[in-house]
C-alpha positions in Angstrom: 1.3 22.6 8.9 1.8 20.7 5.7 0.1 22.1 2.7 -2.1 20.3 0.4 -4.0 18.5 3.3 -7.7 18.7 3.8 -8.7 20.2 7.1 -9.9 16.8 8.4 -6.4 15.4 7.8 -4.7 18.2 9.7 -6.7 17.3 12.8 -5.4 13.8 13.0 -2.6 13.0 15.2 0.8 12.5 13.5 1.8 9.0 12.6 3.6 7.0 15.3 6.5 6.4 12.9 7.6 9.1 10.5 10.6 9.4 8.1 12.4 6.4 6.8 11.9 4.4 3.6 8.3 3.3 3.0 6.4 1.0 0.6 2.8 1.9 0.3 1.2 -1.4 -0.2 -2.2 -2.2 -1.9 -3.4 -5.8 -1.7 -6.0 -6.3 -4.5 -4.4 -6.4 -7.8 -0.9 -6.5 -6.2 -0.7 -9.7 -4.0 -3.5 -11.4 -5.8 -6.0 -10.6 -8.7 -8.1 -7.4 -8.2 -11.5 -9.2 -8.1 -12.0 -9.6 -4.4 -15.3 -9.4 -2.7 -16.3 -9.1 1.0 -19.1 -11.1 2.4 -20.6 -10.7 5.8 -19.5 -13.6 8.0 -17.3 -15.0 5.3 -14.8 -12.3 4.7 -12.9 -11.6 1.6 -13.4 -13.9 -1.4 -11.6 -14.0 -4.6 -14.0 -14.2 -7.6 -13.7 -14.3 -11.4 -10.1 -15.5 -11.1 -9.9 -19.3 -11.6 -6.6 -20.8 -10.7 -5.7 -17.9 -8.3 -5.8 -17.6 -4.6 -5.8 -14.6 -2.1 -2.2 -13.5 -1.3 -0.5 -15.8 -3.8 2.3 -13.4 -4.3 3.1 -12.7 -0.6 6.3 -14.9 -0.6 7.4 -13.1 -3.8 7.0 -9.7 -2.1 8.9 -11.0 0.9 11.8 -12.1 -1.2 12.0 -8.7 -3.2 12.1 -6.8 0.0 14.5 -9.1 1.8 17.7 -7.2 0.7 16.1 -3.9 2.0 15.5 -4.4 5.7 15.1 -0.6 6.2 11.8 -0.6 4.0 8.8 -0.3 6.2 5.2 -0.9 4.9 2.2 1.4 5.0 -1.0 -0.3 4.2 -2.8 1.6 1.3 -5.5 -1.0 0.8 -9.3 -0.7 1.1 -9.0 -3.8 3.4 -8.1 -1.3 6.3 -11.2 0.7 5.9 -13.3 -2.5 5.5 -11.9 -3.7 8.9 -12.6 -0.4 10.5 -9.0 0.8 10.6 -7.7 -2.4 12.3 -4.1 -2.6 11.0 -3.4 -5.5 13.3 -6.3 -7.5 11.8 -5.5 -6.7 8.2 -1.8 -7.5 8.8 -2.5 -11.0 9.9 -2.8 -12.0 6.2 0.9 -11.1 5.7 3.9 -13.3 6.5 5.6 -12.6 9.8 8.6 -10.9 8.0 6.2 -8.6 6.2 4.0 -8.1 9.3 7.1 -6.9 11.2 7.7 -4.1 8.7 4.2 -2.7 8.9 4.1 0.8 10.5 0.7 2.1 9.7 -2.0 2.8 7.0 -3.1 5.6 4.9 -6.5 5.3 6.4 -6.9 6.2 10.0 -10.1 5.4 12.1 -10.6 9.0 12.9 -10.9 10.0 9.2 -14.2 10.5 7.4 -14.7 7.1 5.8 -16.9 8.4 3.1 -14.6 11.3 2.1 -11.5 9.0 2.3 -13.1 6.4 0.0 -14.1 9.0 -2.6 -10.5 10.4 -2.7 -8.4 8.8 -5.5 -5.8 6.4 -4.2 -2.9 8.6 -5.4 -4.1 11.5 -3.3 -4.8 9.1 -0.3 -1.1 8.2 -0.5 0.2 11.7 -1.2 -1.7 12.9 2.0 -0.1 10.1 3.9 3.4 11.1 2.5 2.7 14.6 3.7 1.9 13.5 7.2 4.5 10.7 7.5 7.5 12.5 5.8 9.3 9.5 4.5 12.9 10.0 3.2 11.9 7.8 0.1 8.9 5.9 -0.8 7.3 3.7 -3.4 3.7 2.7 -4.0 2.5 -0.8 -5.3 -1.0 -0.4 -6.7 -3.0 -1.5 -9.8 -5.0 1.8 -9.7 -3.3 4.8 -11.4 -6.4 7.0 -11.7 -6.2 10.3 -10.0 -2.6 10.2 -9.2 -0.9 13.5 -8.9 1.7 14.0 -11.6 4.5 14.6 -9.1 3.8 11.2 -7.6 3.8 9.1 -10.7 7.5 8.2 -10.5 6.9 6.7 -7.1 4.1 4.4 -8.4 4.8 0.9 -9.6 1.6 0.0 -11.3 0.7 -3.6 -11.2 -1.3 -5.8 -13.4 -4.9 -6.4 -12.2 -4.7 -10.2 -12.5 -1.0 -10.9 -12.1 -0.1 -8.3 -9.5 3.6 -8.1 -8.8 4.3 -11.5 -10.5 4.0 -9.9 -14.0 7.6 -9.7 -15.3 7.7 -6.2 -16.3 6.1 -5.1 -12.9 8.5 -7.3 -10.9 11.5 -5.8 -12.9 10.3 -2.2 -12.2 9.8 -2.8 -8.5 13.2 -4.4 -8.2 14.9 -1.5 -10.1 13.0 1.1 -8.2 14.0 -0.5 -4.8 17.6 -0.6 -5.9 17.6 2.9 -7.0 16.1 4.0 -3.7 18.8 2.1 -1.8 21.6 3.6 -3.9 20.3 7.2 -3.4 20.5 6.7 0.4 24.0 5.4 0.4 
């Protein structure tokens, strides 16, 4: 049994796909500004971000990942919880090329929704890493609160408004993907 996992995590079935190279992907503050609100019957709406649209950086992410076909995506976004664990429903927002990379999510519908939501994002991701056992991983997220110190080198912290399009963030993501690729050769 992996150490560091809460008892509820240990009772979950193992992920369908383990190992490999994984990108933990948040949506809000990564692929579009962070200010997304969910409305009943309307769905997600971007607020307080004039001139921006939902998923405005999706093609940018696709192009950054293109040289690395081995990189798989694990959704680490609150959207999965919002849509009751439906990875297929959440993935529909991605391009076909990115959708084909999605292998799971940090949230599983058999998890306690409240406990999972109260857990800092970094620990949610670390718990998934312990279960999924990737050979290498990165996380794209605008939230860096509560991240374990041993995971910080794997985090590419994005800008809440500009997401991955912010030049420093984009350069860091590209450098870390290239370094992961070199280490695996």
